[in-house]
N, C-alpha and C positions, 0 to 999 in steps of 0.2 A: 168199855170198862172191862169186859171179859178178856179182850185182847191184851190189855196192859197187865192184868193179873196173870195171864198165861206167860207173858214175857218175864214178869217178875219171878214167877216160879221157876222158869227155865234158868234164868240168871242165878238164882239162889242155889239151884242144883249144881250148876257148873262151879260156882264158887266153893261149895261144900266138897265136891269131888276133888278139886285141885288142892284144897286146904289139907286133905288127908294124905296127900302124896308128899312125903318129905324123907330125908335121910334119918333112919332110926339107928341110934347107937348100938342097940342090941344086935342088929344085922351086921354092923361093922365088926363088933367084938367077936361075933360067932366064928370069924375066920382066923383069929389069932391062935397060933399053935398048930394049925392044920398043915399037912404036907401039901406042897405045891401041886402034886399030882391030882389032888381033889379039885383044885381050881382048873386044871387042864381038862378034866373030865366033866366039869359042870356044864349042863346043857345050855345055859344062857351064855356064859363066858366063852364057851367053845365056838359060838356062832359070831362073836364080835372080832373085828380086826385087832391084832395085838401088836403093840410097839414096846420093845424092850430095850433097856439100857442098864448100865452098871455104875454104882457109886464108887467113890475112891476107896471105901472100906470093904468093897467086894459084895455088898448087897445088890440085889437085882431089883429094878423097878419095872413092873409090868403094867402097862396102860392098856386096859381093855376098853376100846373106844366105841361108845354108843353114839353114832352120828349118822345123819342121812348121807352126808358127803364130806369126806376128808381128803379126797384124792388130790385136791389142789395143794395140800400141805405135805403130801406123802413122798415128794421127790420121785414121782412116777411109780410109786409103790415100793421104793427101796427101803423105807422105814419098816415095812412089814416083814422083811426077810432076815430075821435073826437079831442079835444084840447089836445096837448101834452106839456110836460114840456119844459122849455127853454133849459135844458140840452139835452133832446132828440132831440129838434129842431136844436141845434148847431151841434150835432153829424150827423144829417141828412144833414144839409147844408154843413158841411165839406166834407162829402162823395160826395155830388152832384157837388163839384168843378171839379171833373174829368168826369162828365157825361154831354154830350152835351144837353143842355136844356135851355128853357126860363122860368125863375121863375117869374110869374106874381104876385108880392107882393101888396096886398091891406091892408092898415092900416084902421081899423074900430074902431070908438069910439062911444059908446052909440047908436049902430045900424046904424051909418052914415059913409060912406066912407070919410076919410080925406086925403088919399093919395094913388096913384097908381104908382108903380115903377117896371118896368120889368128889370130883371137882367139876362144876358146871362152867362152860365157857360159851362165849358168844351169845349170852342171854339165856342159855338153857339152864334148867334146874334139874338136879339129880334127885332121885328118890330110891329108896330101898324097901324091900319087903321080904317075906319068908322065901320067896322064889329065888332070891340071891344068896341064900345061906348055903353052907356046905351040906351035902347030902340030898339036896333037892333033885328030884328025878322026873318030875311031871312036865306037862306042857306049859308053855309060857309065851306071852306076847312081849316083844321088845318094843318099847316106845321111845 
């Protein structure tokens, strides 16, 4: 009896901890209007691999990739070395559909962040919190 109650308690704690991790709109909106240099200096995003491409209207898409492994989709690392074509970016994102990852997509126009949209792939779920907001400078764990 004690054993089943213990397991029930552990299960409930796990469910509760997972349920509190989700994408919060206020964390996404916090980036709108900020210069891209703040994103480049952010301690969490500065540690993630970056894939960049450009849209037909000149906006830049920055994908800060939170994944254990994406090397199989990276063309030997080529996607991480500057702005890539939309064709290469599409090939990369199609491959990433099978890789558990959070793709942190930032849309930048004229050096200003206009949108932040995290997209989970491969069964992964994204979450945000105050550590992903502009101006954060403390320690953080990336999961």
